[in-house]
N, C-alpha and C positions, 0 to 999 in steps of 0.2 A: 957706281955699283961694283961691289966686290964680285970677282969671279968665283964660281963654285967648283969644288973638286969634282972631277969626272967619276963619280961613284954611283952605284946602284942606289945606295941610301939617299943620296941627294935627289935622284930622279923620283924615288918613291915619296920623299918628303915634300916635294913641290906641289902645292895645292893649286897653283895657277896654270899648270900644264893641262891643256885639253887635248892636244894632239902630240903624238910622238911618232916620228918616222924612223924606220930602220932600213938602211940601204947599204949597198956595197956590191962588189963583184960576186960572181957565182962561186958558191962553195965556202963563203967566209962565215956562215952561221947566222944569216939573217932570220931564218925561220926559228931556229933554236933560241936566239936572243929575244925575238918578239914574243914567243910563247912563254919563256921564263919571266920576262918583264911583265907580261899580262897577268900571269899567275900571282906575282908579287903585288901588282897594283890592285888586283881583285881583293886582296886582303885589307886594303885601306880605302878603296873607292866604292861608291854605291853601284856603279856599272862600268864594265870595261868591254870594249869592242875591238877585236883584232880583224883587220881587213887585209887580205892578200890579193895581189894582182898576178901572182906567179902562176903561169899556166900549168905547172907541175902539181898544183894543189897540195903542197906539203903540209899545210895546216891540218888537213884531214889525216895525214900520216902521223903527225906529231901528237895529236890528241886521240888518235885511234877511232875516229868517227867521221862520217861524211858531212861536209859543209857545202852549201850552195851559195846562190847570189842574194840570199836574205839572211839576216842575223839569226843564228841558231845557238841555243844555250849549250855550253860545253858540259858534258857529263861530269857530275861531281861538284858543280858550281851553281850557285843561284844567281850570280851577277857577272859571269864571264861569258861573252858571246863571240863567235867567229863567223866570218863569211869569206868566201872565195869568189871574187868577181872576175869577169872576162876582161882582161887587160886590153883587148882590141876594141872595147866599147860597144860590142854588138849586143850585149845583154843589158837588161835594166836591173837595178838593185834598189832596195829600200832600207833606209836606216831607222825609220820610225819605230819599228817593232822592238828595237833594243834600247829605246830611251824611256 
């Protein structure tokens, strides 16, 4: 199998990707990257869900609206959803409502 160039276009064009994880140290742009990637994927996928376990709840800041432990539609999108879950595992969350 040929390796793919590490570009946004290659990620967007891959129809077999069901999960994309964005990780790294603090302050490297994980939230920004995740949100930008989600917006681009929402242009070509029927539904996109961004899940954050960051206790700072930066997805709410990035999109300018409050998210909780259940998928919530992002303002201005019909198929982009976000949720911010408790990374300590103390809360329950549901994915069914975004599928």
